[in-house]
gemmi code that builds the backbone of each chain (N, CA, C; Angstrom):
import gemmi

chains = {
    "A": [
        ("MET", (81.085, 52.587, -59.207), (79.871, 51.954, -58.663), (79.768, 52.240, -57.161)),
        ("HIS", (78.599, 52.611, -56.718), (78.381, 52.895, -55.296), (77.380, 51.879, -54.743)),
        ("GLU", (77.666, 51.413, -53.541), (76.783, 50.440, -52.907), (76.095, 51.108, -51.714)),
        ("VAL", (74.789, 50.975, -51.643), (74.018, 51.554, -50.544), (73.230, 50.435, -49.875)),
        ("ILE", (73.327, 50.369, -48.551), (72.597, 49.362, -47.779), (71.451, 50.056, -47.042)),
        ("ILE", (70.258, 49.476, -47.146), (69.130, 49.923, -46.310), (68.841, 48.766, -45.369)),
        ("ASP", (69.186, 48.920, -44.100), (69.063, 47.770, -43.203), (67.610, 47.529, -42.807)),
        ("SER", (67.369, 46.472, -42.056), (65.993, 46.059, -41.768), (65.264, 47.022, -40.837)),
        ("SER", (65.997, 47.989, -40.262), (65.320, 49.017, -39.456), (65.006, 50.247, -40.308)),
        ("GLY", (65.501, 50.246, -41.551), (65.272, 51.383, -42.443), (66.419, 52.369, -42.479)),
        ("ARG", (67.479, 52.115, -41.699), (68.619, 53.023, -41.702), (69.486, 52.763, -42.930)),
        ("ILE", (69.985, 53.842, -43.522), (70.786, 53.746, -44.744), (72.251, 53.931, -44.391)),
        ("ARG", (73.129, 53.179, -45.062), (74.561, 53.401, -44.878), (75.300, 53.126, -46.183)),
        ("THR", (76.369, 53.882, -46.374), (77.158, 53.738, -47.598), (78.536, 54.348, -47.366)),
        ("VAL", (79.515, 53.906, -48.127), (80.808, 54.577, -48.113), (80.592, 55.966, -48.708)),
        ("TYR", (81.048, 56.992, -48.001), (80.758, 58.364, -48.421), (81.321, 58.657, -49.813)),
        ("SER", (80.505, 59.353, -50.588), (80.936, 59.802, -51.907), (80.280, 61.155, -52.169)),
        ("ASP", (81.049, 62.102, -52.691), (80.464, 63.406, -53.035), (79.302, 63.238, -54.015)),
        ("ALA", (79.415, 62.244, -54.902), (78.390, 62.058, -55.930), (77.025, 61.720, -55.329)),
        ("LEU", (77.016, 61.003, -54.203), (75.743, 60.589, -53.598), (75.252, 61.555, -52.517)),
        ("ALA", (76.091, 62.489, -52.115), (75.726, 63.348, -50.977), (74.395, 64.085, -51.177)),
        ("PRO", (74.145, 64.701, -52.348), (72.853, 65.386, -52.510), (71.661, 64.434, -52.439)),
        ("THR", (71.845, 63.215, -52.940), (70.765, 62.220, -52.887), (70.478, 61.838, -51.438)),
        ("LEU", (71.523, 61.568, -50.677), (71.342, 61.156, -49.281), (70.695, 62.264, -48.456)),
        ("ALA", (71.054, 63.508, -48.769), (70.509, 64.637, -48.005), (68.995, 64.746, -48.137)),
        ("LYS", (68.440, 64.190, -49.206), (66.984, 64.233, -49.418), (66.248, 63.173, -48.602)),
        ("LEU", (67.019, 62.273, -47.997), (66.389, 61.139, -47.323), (66.193, 61.328, -45.828)),
        ("GLY", (66.956, 62.249, -45.231), (66.794, 62.445, -43.800), (68.035, 63.044, -43.175)),
        ("ALA", (68.282, 62.684, -41.929), (69.406, 63.238, -41.175), (70.658, 62.414, -41.449)),
        ("VAL", (71.650, 63.038, -42.089), (72.858, 62.327, -42.504), (73.963, 62.526, -41.459)),
        ("GLU", (74.621, 61.443, -41.107), (75.811, 61.519, -40.247), (76.974, 60.921, -41.021)),
        ("ILE", (78.101, 61.591, -40.964), (79.294, 61.106, -41.675), (80.411, 60.926, -40.660)),
        ("ALA", (81.040, 59.767, -40.700), (82.103, 59.493, -39.722), (83.258, 58.772, -40.405)),
        ("ARG", (84.457, 59.059, -39.917), (85.659, 58.422, -40.453), (85.618, 56.910, -40.176)),
        ("ALA", (85.932, 56.133, -41.210), (85.903, 54.681, -41.071), (87.295, 54.071, -41.003)),
        ("SER", (88.312, 54.850, -41.368), (89.657, 54.269, -41.402), (90.704, 55.378, -41.442)),
        ("MET", (91.950, 54.981, -41.207), (93.082, 55.894, -41.364), (94.098, 55.220, -42.281)),
        ("VAL", (94.582, 55.944, -43.255), (95.661, 55.431, -44.107), (96.904, 56.254, -43.801)),
        ("GLU", (97.912, 55.569, -43.283), (99.128, 56.257, -42.844), (100.357, 55.444, -43.278)),
        ("PRO", (101.503, 56.115, -43.378), (102.727, 55.364, -43.655), (103.060, 54.453, -42.470)),
        ("GLY", (103.590, 53.276, -42.783), (103.970, 52.362, -41.713), (104.340, 51.007, -42.273)),
        ("GLY", (105.174, 50.302, -41.542), (105.535, 48.954, -41.965), (106.287, 48.906, -43.284)),
        ("GLY", (106.933, 49.982, -43.611), (107.659, 50.022, -44.877), (106.796, 50.349, -46.075)),
        ("GLY", (105.571, 50.759, -45.834), (104.666, 51.121, -46.946), (103.513, 51.948, -46.418)),
        ("TRP", (102.310, 51.608, -46.819), (101.107, 52.305, -46.356), (100.175, 51.308, -45.690)),
        ("LEU", (99.652, 51.703, -44.521), (98.730, 50.848, -43.769), (97.336, 51.467, -43.772)),
        ("ALA", (96.322, 50.611, -43.904), (94.921, 51.054, -43.774), (94.399, 50.491, -42.457)),
        ("ASP", (94.161, 51.380, -41.507), (93.729, 50.958, -40.171), (92.219, 51.164, -40.054)),
        ("LEU", (91.476, 50.071, -39.930), (90.011, 50.132, -39.887), (89.464, 50.067, -38.463)),
        ("ALA", (90.243, 50.534, -37.492), (89.810, 50.510, -36.089), (88.455, 51.198, -35.856)),
        ("PRO", (88.141, 52.311, -36.524), (86.843, 52.964, -36.246), (85.623, 52.095, -36.540)),
        ("VAL", (85.810, 51.057, -37.380), (84.705, 50.131, -37.636), (85.038, 48.744, -37.053)),
        ("ARG", (85.932, 48.741, -36.072), (86.354, 47.505, -35.389), (86.932, 46.495, -36.384)),
        ("GLY", (87.639, 47.031, -37.375), (88.235, 46.182, -38.399), (89.733, 46.042, -38.208)),
        ("PRO", (90.395, 45.350, -39.131), (91.829, 45.059, -39.017), (92.695, 46.200, -39.543)),
        ("VAL", (94.015, 46.014, -39.412), (94.982, 46.863, -40.113), (95.378, 46.098, -41.375)),
        ("LEU", (95.203, 46.734, -42.526), (95.552, 46.090, -43.794), (96.884, 46.637, -44.287)),
        ("GLY", (97.666, 45.783, -44.908), (98.925, 46.226, -45.473), (100.114, 45.631, -44.757)),
        ("PRO", (101.309, 46.133, -45.027), (101.579, 47.375, -45.776), (101.433, 47.209, -47.304)),
        ("PHE", (101.054, 48.312, -47.934), (100.953, 48.385, -49.386), (102.045, 49.322, -49.892)),
        ("ALA", (102.572, 49.002, -51.051), (103.633, 49.842, -51.617), (103.089, 51.222, -51.997)),
        ("LEU", (101.858, 51.241, -52.479), (101.267, 52.504, -52.911), (100.128, 52.916, -51.989)),
        ("ARG", (100.026, 54.202, -51.730), (98.919, 54.717, -50.913), (97.578, 54.403, -51.580)),
        ("ALA", (97.546, 54.506, -52.918), (96.301, 54.231, -53.646), (95.829, 52.798, -53.415)),
        ("ASP", (96.776, 51.867, -53.289), (96.387, 50.471, -53.052), (95.797, 50.302, -51.647)),
        ("ALA", (96.353, 51.046, -50.684), (95.807, 50.998, -49.313), (94.382, 51.565, -49.296)),
        ("LEU", (94.158, 52.649, -50.026), (92.826, 53.256, -50.092), (91.831, 52.289, -50.741)),
        ("ALA", (92.271, 51.630, -51.812), (91.385, 50.680, -52.496), (91.071, 49.489, -51.597)),
        ("ALA", (92.071, 49.037, -50.849), (91.885, 47.869, -49.981), (90.892, 48.180, -48.859)),
        ("GLU", (90.964, 49.391, -48.314), (90.041, 49.717, -47.210), (88.608, 49.798, -47.713)),
        ("VAL", (88.403, 50.341, -48.906), (87.045, 50.406, -49.459), (86.529, 48.995, -49.728)),
        ("GLU", (87.397, 48.153, -50.273), (86.991, 46.770, -50.536), (86.598, 46.069, -49.242)),
        ("TRP", (87.393, 46.298, -48.184), (87.070, 45.666, -46.888), (85.709, 46.172, -46.381)),
        ("LEU", (85.480, 47.464, -46.475), (84.206, 48.032, -46.000), (83.024, 47.408, -46.750)),
        ("LEU", (83.140, 47.303, -48.064), (82.046, 46.732, -48.857), (81.853, 45.248, -48.544)),
        ("ASP", (82.947, 44.524, -48.409), (82.855, 43.090, -48.114), (82.249, 42.834, -46.742)),
        ("ASN", (82.317, 43.819, -45.863), (81.827, 43.644, -44.495), (80.565, 44.450, -44.208)),
        ("GLY", (79.817, 44.756, -45.246), (78.497, 45.374, -45.067), (78.532, 46.836, -44.694)),
        ("THR", (79.625, 47.525, -44.944), (79.748, 48.959, -44.667), (79.307, 49.282, -43.231)),
        ("PRO", (80.061, 48.796, -42.258), (79.669, 49.048, -40.854), (79.737, 50.524, -40.490)),
        ("ILE", (78.855, 50.941, -39.608), (78.852, 52.326, -39.149), (79.969, 52.502, -38.117)),
        ("PRO", (80.841, 53.501, -38.279), (81.958, 53.679, -37.339), (81.475, 53.907, -35.906)),
        ("THR", (82.224, 53.336, -34.975), (81.904, 53.525, -33.564), (82.862, 54.506, -32.911)),
        ("GLY", (83.806, 54.999, -33.694), (84.718, 56.028, -33.177), (85.963, 55.512, -32.522)),
        ("GLY", (86.141, 54.206, -32.510), (87.319, 53.629, -31.821), (88.620, 53.925, -32.553)),
        ("MET", (89.690, 54.093, -31.806), (91.026, 54.284, -32.355), (91.953, 53.278, -31.679)),
        ("ARG", (92.952, 52.811, -32.426), (93.901, 51.890, -31.835), (94.931, 52.621, -31.014)),
    ],
    "B": [
        ("MET", (91.684, 57.567, -47.016), (90.883, 57.228, -45.849), (89.417, 57.475, -46.139)),
        ("SER", (88.632, 56.505, -45.766), (87.222, 56.537, -46.128), (86.367, 57.001, -44.958)),
        ("HIS", (85.198, 57.476, -45.328), (84.177, 57.812, -44.356), (82.919, 57.013, -44.690)),
        ("VAL", (82.111, 56.752, -43.672), (80.821, 56.102, -43.887), (79.726, 57.110, -43.580)),
        ("ALA", (78.770, 57.212, -44.503), (77.604, 58.064, -44.278), (76.435, 57.182, -43.875)),
        ("SER", (75.734, 57.574, -42.823), (74.512, 56.857, -42.445), (73.375, 57.864, -42.366)),
        ("VAL", (72.194, 57.403, -42.672), (71.036, 58.303, -42.750), (69.905, 57.755, -41.886)),
        ("ARG", (69.444, 58.615, -40.960), (68.202, 58.304, -40.233), (67.067, 58.878, -41.076)),
        ("VAL", (66.256, 57.993, -41.611), (65.276, 58.389, -42.620), (64.142, 59.202, -41.991)),
        ("ILE", (63.779, 60.284, -42.670), (62.650, 61.133, -42.262), (61.646, 61.137, -43.404)),
        ("VAL", (60.398, 60.836, -43.093), (59.370, 60.743, -44.137), (58.944, 62.148, -44.571)),
        ("THR", (59.134, 62.429, -45.858), (58.749, 63.739, -46.409), (57.984, 63.618, -47.727)),
        ("ASP", (58.016, 62.452, -48.354), (57.581, 62.301, -49.742), (56.404, 61.329, -49.827)),
        ("LEU", (55.247, 61.854, -50.158), (54.053, 61.000, -50.191), (54.102, 59.996, -51.339)),
        ("GLU", (54.706, 60.373, -52.462), (54.783, 59.427, -53.582), (55.631, 58.217, -53.186)),
        ("ALA", (56.744, 58.460, -52.511), (57.572, 57.342, -52.044), (56.810, 56.509, -51.014)),
        ("MET", (56.011, 57.174, -50.168), (55.226, 56.438, -49.180), (54.166, 55.582, -49.874)),
        ("LYS", (53.582, 56.083, -50.941), (52.608, 55.276, -51.695), (53.280, 54.033, -52.280)),
        ("GLU", (54.499, 54.198, -52.781), (55.240, 53.045, -53.316), (55.556, 52.044, -52.211)),
        ("ALA", (55.921, 52.569, -51.045), (56.228, 51.684, -49.908), (54.987, 50.887, -49.513)),
        ("CYS", (53.849, 51.559, -49.483), (52.590, 50.880, -49.133), (52.282, 49.775, -50.145)),
        ("ALA", (52.450, 50.092, -51.426), (52.171, 49.093, -52.466), (53.092, 47.883, -52.314)),
        ("ALA", (54.350, 48.148, -51.983), (55.320, 47.051, -51.830), (54.937, 46.124, -50.680)),
        ("LEU", (54.285, 46.679, -49.655), (53.921, 45.894, -48.472), (52.470, 45.413, -48.498)),
        ("GLY", (51.752, 45.719, -49.574), (50.351, 45.305, -49.667), (49.424, 46.129, -48.805)),
        ("LEU", (49.805, 47.379, -48.480), (48.984, 48.277, -47.667), (48.244, 49.243, -48.588)),
        ("LYS", (47.155, 49.827, -48.087), (46.363, 50.736, -48.916), (46.548, 52.171, -48.430)),
        ("PHE", (47.089, 53.020, -49.284), (47.294, 54.429, -48.934), (45.994, 55.189, -49.154)),
        ("MET", (45.484, 55.851, -48.128), (44.202, 56.563, -48.195), (44.477, 58.070, -48.238)),
        ("GLU", (44.677, 58.567, -49.450), (45.061, 59.969, -49.609), (43.949, 60.901, -49.137)),
        ("GLY", (44.302, 61.835, -48.297), (43.352, 62.850, -47.834), (42.426, 62.400, -46.716)),
        ("GLN", (42.570, 61.162, -46.245), (41.723, 60.702, -45.130), (42.178, 61.395, -43.844)),
        ("LYS", (41.272, 62.079, -43.179), (41.650, 62.972, -42.077), (41.608, 62.340, -40.677)),
        ("THR", (41.111, 61.138, -40.597), (41.139, 60.439, -39.304), (41.625, 59.017, -39.532)),
        ("TYR", (42.199, 58.445, -38.486), (42.567, 57.027, -38.566), (41.970, 56.314, -37.363)),
        ("ARG", (41.561, 55.060, -37.566), (40.935, 54.293, -36.496), (41.991, 53.841, -35.487)),
        ("TRP", (41.648, 54.015, -34.204), (42.507, 53.503, -33.135), (41.615, 53.172, -31.949)),
        ("TYR", (42.177, 53.007, -30.774), (41.406, 52.580, -29.604), (40.247, 53.544, -29.348)),
        ("SER", (39.037, 53.009, -29.382), (37.846, 53.872, -29.408), (37.624, 54.665, -28.122)),
        ("SER", (38.192, 54.226, -27.005), (37.974, 54.935, -25.746), (38.970, 56.073, -25.519)),
        ("GLY", (39.855, 56.270, -26.476), (40.789, 57.387, -26.384), (41.996, 57.098, -25.509)),
        ("TRP", (42.827, 58.133, -25.343), (44.082, 58.012, -24.584), (43.788, 57.736, -23.111)),
        ("GLN", (44.363, 56.675, -22.570), (44.116, 56.283, -21.178), (45.223, 56.761, -20.242)),
        ("ASP", (46.325, 57.233, -20.816), (47.477, 57.683, -20.028), (48.052, 56.555, -19.177)),
        ("ASP", (47.992, 55.346, -19.710), (48.576, 54.209, -19.005), (49.901, 53.770, -19.626)),
        ("SER", (50.432, 54.611, -20.510), (51.751, 54.356, -21.096), (52.389, 55.704, -21.397)),
        ("PRO", (53.720, 55.727, -21.563), (54.389, 57.021, -21.802), (53.927, 57.661, -23.119)),
        ("VAL", (53.922, 58.979, -23.153), (53.612, 59.690, -24.400), (54.681, 59.321, -25.421)),
        ("PRO", (54.275, 58.785, -26.588), (55.289, 58.335, -27.551), (55.995, 59.491, -28.242)),
        ("GLU", (57.206, 59.211, -28.707), (57.923, 60.196, -29.514), (57.312, 60.227, -30.912)),
        ("GLY", (57.530, 61.321, -31.606), (57.071, 61.413, -32.991), (55.778, 62.176, -33.161)),
        ("LEU", (55.032, 62.359, -32.069), (53.777, 63.108, -32.168), (54.008, 64.607, -32.098)),
        ("PHE", (55.012, 65.012, -31.343), (55.284, 66.426, -31.074), (56.761, 66.711, -31.304)),
        ("ASP", (57.097, 68.003, -31.456), (58.517, 68.328, -31.454), (59.024, 68.206, -30.006)),
        ("ALA", (60.339, 68.300, -29.842), (60.944, 67.996, -28.536), (60.393, 68.893, -27.419)),
        ("GLU", (60.196, 70.168, -27.730), (59.730, 71.115, -26.714), (58.302, 70.781, -26.267)),
        ("GLU", (57.450, 70.499, -27.257), (56.058, 70.189, -26.929), (55.946, 68.829, -26.242)),
        ("LEU", (56.800, 67.898, -26.664), (56.792, 66.579, -26.020), (57.096, 66.720, -24.532)),
        ("ALA", (58.101, 67.517, -24.203), (58.463, 67.725, -22.792), (57.307, 68.394, -22.048)),
        ("ARG", (56.660, 69.339, -22.706), (55.548, 70.062, -22.074), (54.377, 69.106, -21.789)),
        ("VAL", (54.062, 68.262, -22.788), (52.939, 67.324, -22.624), (53.252, 66.301, -21.534)),
        ("ARG", (54.492, 65.829, -21.518), (54.867, 64.831, -20.504), (54.803, 65.401, -19.092)),
        ("ALA", (54.983, 66.725, -18.985), (54.978, 67.362, -17.658), (53.574, 67.782, -17.212)),
        ("MET", (52.593, 67.646, -18.075), (51.223, 68.068, -17.736), (50.612, 67.193, -16.642)),
        ("SER", (49.537, 67.701, -16.053), (48.746, 66.853, -15.155), (48.086, 65.769, -16.006)),
        ("LYS", (47.692, 64.677, -15.383), (47.094, 63.568, -16.128), (45.856, 64.033, -16.894)),
        ("THR", (45.034, 64.840, -16.255), (43.805, 65.319, -16.903), (44.113, 66.151, -18.137)),
        ("ASP", (45.061, 67.067, -17.986), (45.427, 67.920, -19.130), (46.074, 67.100, -20.246)),
        ("ARG", (46.886, 66.113, -19.842), (47.588, 65.300, -20.849), (46.596, 64.451, -21.645)),
        ("ILE", (45.610, 63.889, -20.948), (44.593, 63.092, -21.654), (43.858, 63.972, -22.669)),
        ("LYS", (43.529, 65.191, -22.245), (42.825, 66.114, -23.143), (43.692, 66.432, -24.367)),
        ("ARG", (44.958, 66.750, -24.100), (45.863, 67.123, -25.196), (46.101, 65.953, -26.154)),
        ("MET", (46.288, 64.776, -25.602), (46.546, 63.607, -26.456), (45.331, 63.288, -27.325)),
        ("ASN", (44.141, 63.455, -26.774), (42.949, 63.154, -27.558), (42.650, 64.233, -28.606)),
        ("GLU", (43.305, 65.401, -28.457), (43.212, 66.414, -29.522), (44.032, 65.984, -30.746)),
        ("VAL", (45.068, 65.211, -30.478), (46.035, 64.871, -31.535), (45.777, 63.492, -32.133)),
        ("LEU", (45.590, 62.512, -31.260), (45.476, 61.129, -31.742), (44.185, 60.923, -32.523)),
        ("GLY", (44.289, 60.107, -33.554), (43.125, 59.821, -34.395), (42.933, 60.816, -35.521)),
        ("LYS", (43.742, 61.883, -35.518), (43.621, 62.905, -36.568), (44.882, 62.878, -37.444)),
        ("CYS", (44.683, 63.027, -38.732), (45.823, 62.912, -39.646), (45.531, 63.654, -40.956)),
        ("ASP", (46.501, 63.647, -41.838), (46.324, 64.241, -43.172), (46.128, 63.160, -44.234)),
        ("HIS", (46.660, 61.977, -43.954), (46.489, 60.815, -44.822), (46.521, 59.584, -43.914)),
        ("ALA", (45.968, 58.495, -44.427), (45.957, 57.286, -43.599), (46.410, 56.084, -44.431)),
        ("ILE", (46.757, 55.030, -43.707), (47.168, 53.782, -44.354), (46.351, 52.651, -43.737)),
        ("ARG", (45.768, 51.834, -44.602), (45.027, 50.670, -44.124), (45.850, 49.412, -44.304)),
        ("VAL", (45.814, 48.587, -43.275), (46.534, 47.313, -43.296), (45.488, 46.203, -43.380)),
        ("PRO", (45.557, 45.351, -44.404), (44.573, 44.269, -44.515), (44.502, 43.440, -43.240)),
        ("GLY", (43.296, 43.246, -42.752), (43.101, 42.417, -41.567), (43.234, 43.154, -40.247)),
        ("ALA", (43.601, 44.448, -40.290), (43.765, 45.212, -39.046), (42.536, 46.072, -38.781)),
        ("GLU", (42.111, 46.089, -37.538), (40.975, 46.934, -37.154), (41.398, 48.409, -37.148)),
        ("TYR", (42.602, 48.671, -36.668), (43.080, 50.053, -36.588), (43.768, 50.461, -37.889)),
        ("GLU", (44.084, 51.749, -38.000), (44.767, 52.272, -39.175), (46.008, 53.069, -38.748)),
        ("ILE", (46.800, 53.457, -39.718), (48.000, 54.263, -39.494), (47.693, 55.688, -39.953)),
        ("GLY", (48.119, 56.673, -39.165), (47.914, 58.076, -39.548), (49.219, 58.741, -39.952)),
        ("LEU", (49.176, 59.523, -41.019), (50.320, 60.357, -41.416), (49.905, 61.793, -41.185)),
        ("LYS", (50.674, 62.500, -40.370), (50.325, 63.892, -40.070), (51.485, 64.794, -40.438)),
        ("SER", (51.189, 65.848, -41.215), (52.265, 66.754, -41.639), (52.738, 67.580, -40.453)),
        ("GLN", (54.049, 67.832, -40.424), (54.690, 68.570, -39.342), (55.189, 69.921, -39.868)),
        ("PRO", (55.419, 70.872, -38.991), (55.862, 72.204, -39.438), (57.147, 72.180, -40.276)),
        ("ASP", (58.008, 71.183, -40.071), (59.271, 71.139, -40.825), (59.141, 70.447, -42.180)),
        ("GLY", (57.914, 70.074, -42.555), (57.707, 69.446, -43.857), (57.728, 67.932, -43.820)),
        ("SER", (58.033, 67.359, -42.675), (58.037, 65.897, -42.568), (56.639, 65.403, -42.171)),
        ("TYR", (56.494, 64.098, -42.154), (55.242, 63.481, -41.699), (55.524, 62.581, -40.514)),
        ("SER", (54.706, 62.703, -39.494), (54.771, 61.728, -38.408), (53.931, 60.521, -38.821)),
        ("VAL", (54.363, 59.363, -38.376), (53.647, 58.111, -38.659), (53.142, 57.588, -37.323)),
        ("THR", (51.821, 57.611, -37.132), (51.246, 57.292, -35.830), (50.220, 56.172, -35.952)),
        ("TRP", (50.270, 55.253, -35.017), (49.281, 54.183, -34.997), (49.278, 53.552, -33.617)),
        ("ASP", (48.199, 52.873, -33.333), (48.020, 52.250, -32.024), (48.371, 50.775, -32.153)),
        ("TRP", (49.528, 50.411, -31.597), (49.975, 49.025, -31.745), (49.517, 48.162, -30.570)),
        ("TYR", (48.865, 48.786, -29.595), (48.502, 48.047, -28.392), (47.201, 47.263, -28.616)),
        ("GLY", (47.172, 46.027, -28.165), (45.942, 45.244, -28.190), (45.663, 44.619, -29.544)),
        ("ALA", (44.517, 43.917, -29.590), (44.181, 43.135, -30.776), (44.002, 44.016, -32.008)),
        ("GLY", (43.487, 45.230, -31.816), (43.202, 46.109, -32.952), (44.430, 46.482, -33.750)),
        ("GLY", (45.568, 46.524, -33.094), (46.787, 46.933, -33.775), (47.741, 45.807, -34.076)),
        ("ARG", (47.361, 44.606, -33.686), (48.306, 43.482, -33.818), (48.690, 43.205, -35.276)),
        ("ALA", (47.705, 43.274, -36.163), (48.008, 43.017, -37.582), (48.934, 44.094, -38.138)),
        ("ILE", (48.814, 45.326, -37.605), (49.711, 46.402, -38.059), (51.127, 46.114, -37.551)),
        ("LEU", (51.196, 45.708, -36.290), (52.504, 45.395, -35.702), (53.222, 44.338, -36.540)),
        ("THR", (52.494, 43.338, -36.962), (53.075, 42.266, -37.783), (53.470, 42.794, -39.156)),
        ("ALA", (52.569, 43.545, -39.781), (52.822, 44.024, -41.153), (53.985, 45.006, -41.205)),
        ("LEU", (54.132, 45.801, -40.145), (55.163, 46.837, -40.151), (56.457, 46.398, -39.470)),
        ("GLY", (56.418, 45.242, -38.816), (57.642, 44.672, -38.262), (58.028, 45.162, -36.880)),
        ("GLY", (57.171, 45.945, -36.236), (57.500, 46.419, -34.884), (56.914, 47.788, -34.621)),
        ("GLU", (57.106, 48.239, -33.378), (56.489, 49.503, -32.958), (57.006, 50.704, -33.736)),
        ("LYS", (58.241, 50.634, -34.221), (58.799, 51.755, -34.987), (58.626, 51.561, -36.495)),
        ("ALA", (57.772, 50.645, -36.878), (57.400, 50.419, -38.276), (58.607, 50.236, -39.199)),
        ("PRO", (59.562, 49.368, -38.830), (60.786, 49.278, -39.636), (60.564, 48.867, -41.081)),
        ("LYS", (59.602, 47.986, -41.326), (59.393, 47.553, -42.718), (58.889, 48.712, -43.571)),
        ("LEU", (58.008, 49.524, -42.997), (57.479, 50.677, -43.749), (58.594, 51.693, -43.986)),
        ("VAL", (59.408, 51.938, -42.971), (60.525, 52.889, -43.123), (61.505, 52.379, -44.179)),
        ("GLN", (61.788, 51.078, -44.143), (62.745, 50.519, -45.100), (62.221, 50.632, -46.531)),
        ("GLU", (60.952, 50.295, -46.733), (60.404, 50.373, -48.098), (60.293, 51.829, -48.554)),
        ("TYR", (59.957, 52.721, -47.626), (59.943, 54.154, -47.975), (61.347, 54.592, -48.384)),
        ("ALA", (62.343, 54.209, -47.606), (63.726, 54.600, -47.898), (64.149, 54.073, -49.267)),
        ("ASN", (63.772, 52.849, -49.566), (64.132, 52.243, -50.852), (63.497, 53.032, -52.014)),
        ("ALA", (62.212, 53.333, -51.877), (61.519, 54.074, -52.940), (62.078, 55.491, -53.085)),
        ("LYS", (62.303, 56.144, -51.963), (62.789, 57.530, -51.991), (64.225, 57.598, -52.519)),
        ("LEU", (65.048, 56.649, -52.094), (66.444, 56.637, -52.554), (66.509, 56.460, -54.071)),
        ("LYS", (65.730, 55.533, -54.592), (65.754, 55.295, -56.042), (65.214, 56.506, -56.803)),
        ("SER", (64.170, 57.099, -56.264), (63.588, 58.285, -56.904), (64.597, 59.438, -56.953)),
        ("GLU", (65.242, 59.704, -55.815), (66.206, 60.816, -55.763), (67.451, 60.500, -56.579)),
        ("ALA", (67.885, 59.243, -56.552), (69.068, 58.865, -57.334), (68.827, 59.117, -58.817)),
        ("ARG", (67.665, 58.740, -59.292), (67.345, 58.967, -60.720), (67.291, 60.453, -61.010)),
        ("ARG", (66.741, 61.211, -60.057), (66.613, 62.659, -60.252), (67.992, 63.320, -60.402)),
        ("TYR", (68.986, 62.756, -59.718), (70.350, 63.294, -59.800), (71.163, 62.617, -60.909)),
        ("GLY", (70.508, 61.829, -61.744), (71.182, 61.260, -62.906), (71.927, 59.969, -62.658)),
        ("HIS", (71.717, 59.352, -61.484), (72.392, 58.084, -61.208), (71.578, 56.925, -61.813)),
        ("ILE", (72.270, 55.853, -62.089), (71.610, 54.677, -62.663), (71.573, 53.583, -61.606)),
        ("ILE", (70.390, 52.991, -61.409), (70.262, 51.880, -60.452), (70.709, 50.611, -61.180)),
        ("GLU", (71.884, 50.120, -60.840), (72.418, 48.935, -61.523), (71.776, 47.651, -61.013)),
        ("SER", (71.552, 47.592, -59.710), (70.948, 46.365, -59.170), (70.310, 46.641, -57.819)),
        ("GLU", (69.372, 45.782, -57.465), (68.722, 45.839, -56.146), (68.601, 44.409, -55.654)),
        ("GLU", (69.162, 44.152, -54.470), (69.132, 42.795, -53.924), (68.503, 42.802, -52.537)),
        ("ARG", (67.664, 41.810, -52.277), (67.127, 41.587, -50.931), (68.056, 40.572, -50.253)),
        ("MET", (68.695, 40.985, -49.174), (69.710, 40.162, -48.546), (69.094, 39.253, -47.462)),
        ("ALA", (69.820, 38.218, -47.102), (69.328, 37.237, -46.126), (69.072, 37.867, -44.757)),
        ("ASP", (69.814, 38.926, -44.410), (69.631, 39.567, -43.103), (68.483, 40.580, -43.090)),
        ("GLY", (67.740, 40.656, -44.199), (66.595, 41.561, -44.252), (66.920, 42.920, -44.839)),
        ("SER", (68.191, 43.178, -45.114), (68.554, 44.482, -45.689), (68.337, 44.479, -47.202)),
        ("ILE", (68.349, 45.678, -47.764), (68.261, 45.861, -49.216), (69.588, 46.466, -49.659)),
        ("ARG", (70.188, 45.888, -50.708), (71.448, 46.424, -51.219), (71.235, 46.957, -52.626)),
        ("LEU", (71.512, 48.256, -52.785), (71.393, 48.898, -54.095), (72.785, 49.205, -54.610)),
        ("ARG", (72.988, 48.990, -55.900), (74.240, 49.398, -56.529), (73.910, 50.489, -57.540)),
        ("LEU", (74.577, 51.625, -57.385), (74.282, 52.801, -58.208), (75.509, 53.192, -59.011)),
        ("LEU", (75.254, 53.557, -60.231), (76.305, 54.112, -61.085), (76.077, 55.621, -61.093)),
        ("ALA", (77.052, 56.353, -60.565), (76.853, 57.794, -60.406), (76.884, 58.509, -61.745)),
        ("GLY", (75.906, 59.376, -61.932), (75.888, 60.213, -63.118), (76.356, 61.602, -62.754)),
        ("ARG", (75.979, 62.593, -63.527), (76.310, 63.967, -63.171), (75.392, 64.404, -62.046)),
        ("TYR", (75.852, 65.267, -61.194), (75.025, 65.723, -60.084), (75.260, 67.183, -59.813)),
    ],
}
model = gemmi.Model(1)
for chain_id, residues in chains.items():
    chain = gemmi.Chain(chain_id)
    for i, (resn, *xyz) in enumerate(residues, 1):
        res = gemmi.Residue()
        res.name, res.seqid = resn, gemmi.SeqId(i, " ")
        for name, pos in zip(("N", "CA", "C"), xyz):
            atom = gemmi.Atom()
            atom.name, atom.element = name, gemmi.Element(name[0])
            atom.pos, atom.b_iso = gemmi.Position(*pos), 0.0
            res.add_atom(atom)
        chain.add_residue(res)
    model.add_chain(chain)
structure = gemmi.Structure()
structure.add_model(model)
structure.setup_entities()
């Protein structure tokens, strides 16, 4: 399932997916930016959401769990547009 | 690691624009070649707005003498390929096709004649019209690529949230 937000100014945002890329390209000028980093740390895997001014999640035992957690956080927080910040 | 895609919407699809107009209670006037605006023409008492010209021409027009700029602006303003009527508004909205296949959306929001348009469209950049166009166009293109629209929600902050089930693409 993919979630797409059209904000009150008309700007569209969504967690990037190859499946939606052709659809989005028909709508206008698309910008894609990194929203998080998943790296080893803390005895497991950490999901660092600094680019969207979010928290560090984890550690998770599995990398897949860290990836799932970051997507869940993005969706729960309205899929913020990355500002490029790094910790 | 995830990425976020954001899209600055560009109007290219008249069918989606017709749907957006219907959603907002506006009347799409297909093929209407002029739109009503301030009857005395361009006064050059405000900056030349973006969206009327490409970047190169915009810079050229802004650098013109006042006399030349008034002449050039009055060649462009009030002329369109399609128009939109807003109930209760004296002025109208013009859609003009651009060389790149997009449409500019032009209207006079200044003064009493444009006030009802300003209200109906939510501001000078017509955010409500852009949002409804984006919603119609997104759903149309999603279906074309085989995706299923699972749900559409109007959120408290004014945004629209669509949930799509991806099909083959």
